[in-house]
C-alpha angles and dihedrals in degrees: 000000000000090000092047089063096035126120090244096055092044091052089051090052092051090054094045089052092050091049091049091048091052092047091051093046091049091049090053094051110271116141097259119134131221088237091060092050092046090050090057093046092050093059098035095121099034097105119171104190091180089060092045090051091050091052091048092052088054100039101030088217121105099201093048088050089056092046093053094044091049091046091053089059094049107026092171090065097037095099094058102038110120091005110181093354135116125215094268090062087077102023099048098036088049089051091053092047090051092047092051094046092046093051090048092053097048091044089061089052092048089053087055090052091049090052092052091049091048090057091051092050091052092050097046105027093115100034106113125225139165113275119224132212116179082359087289122123111275140165112321123259133169131267091239093050090051091052087052088062089060093040093052091057091051091049090054088051091049092051091050092050090049090051092050094048091053095044105041105119130216116241092219123187106324104148132220099324101012096264096108090224093145091055091045088059093047092051097042095249093310103146092179091064092051090054090048090050092054092046091050094052094042092052091050089059096043100256122141096183129059122198104251097203131030144147112219092309137039111267110277086221085089091061090050092052094048096045090047089054091050093047090048088056089048089054090051090051093046091051093051094044091049091052090051090050090052092047090047087059088053090049093237097112130026133183118240111274125207121234092247098027117136120215099189137004089222105031112050093193095059120119105180124190091242098164093050089049090050091050090052092050096050091041091057089053092050092047089057095057103074089072087070093056092047090053091047093050093048095050100049097125112219107301093000149321124213099219088089096067100070091044094048092051089062104031102047099047092042091052093054094042088052093048091047091050092050091051092050091050092045090054092051092045096049095044090056101032115136113213117189110200092175091059090048090051092050090052091049093051091049090056095042096111090062101033093055093057095088090055090050089049093051095045095048093045088056087062093061106267124132112270092213094050092049091047091056092047091052091046090056092046091050090057092049098049097048108113095014118136093240107018093169093057090047092049094051091046093053098045094045092049094047109086091208091072096051090208127144118209089254093051091047093052091049088060089062091072108126089213090062092044095057092050115192095338095120092046092045091054092048094046091048093055093047096045106035111016096045090055094050 
């Protein structure tokens, strides 16, 4: 990912775009020779950044510095390099190529994360655990079902990335203000040839769509959409990592821990969820970046303003580097995650007097009593039994002796079944994998 946004790769893209432009123009009848194209191809990777820097100091224009440095290497082709184009022909088309390649790379890594999570769901789909709402004990679920909550968010992210990859357009050859007037002059007012030129270059770089309308640049709306998709993924990652941190505190999930790993310089027993914490930190940074693209989009004066360039050169690469880092950490975290179903089960059994109350409420309501009246009765009971030595025994005694609940001791004990408490969680997890993950 670092190389994809490096100066070297960008310089290569500029030159590939100029070569493609010349090939297309030659094919459509402009007086460009095969020798000129071959001359450019032969020095494609001979990049003298010292020379480029010297030109830029003199010209105060980065693209012109690249043009002159490239022309020095292939003087035969120098007269036709960048013919008819404006700077954004290379800068913006290169941006779009980089965006598409970067999304493709991180999508592959996200698929790897999804695969690791899928394996965990299969393994733990029926292992019960206490559910939490507001981080307070709530109706039981299963470990696998909980992982599905994280997985579903990542699947939504993957689908959005796939959509973006397939729909990112090429800017093409639009000219200084998007009117293509320079190309119209070159091709003697033949609009058909200009369209063919754009199609030729776009195809060479693997694009099936060409932006139909532009000023000098491609619409910065594309950057907003892509950064929003990356920040949405960061939010998914942050949510999952936060949950793991909370569950690590409960002792139900632990991160892998090296044989000689140190958790704290002061407290030798510490085993902190360092990878989850790192994911949260980088995710917060990534989630802050879309604001830059919104500001850039909203301040594109008329056909363009150049204050976007310096911002984009920081924001876009940093966003993808952050997303790539998160994915690498997620892969490491999930491949070494320690899940402790026995601890989860112990916690569930400890909370059983309170977790079973919803089942009691449903069963008694079926027998004709008022749901609201029974809810109030159970609320009062829950306050009384807190802190008792055997709260479960006290609960069962009170509900079976209260005629409003219509429950025999046998019926009440049947409601304690963990299988009934976790509802359809195991089936939901299995159905989710078959229906949604399999099709991804």
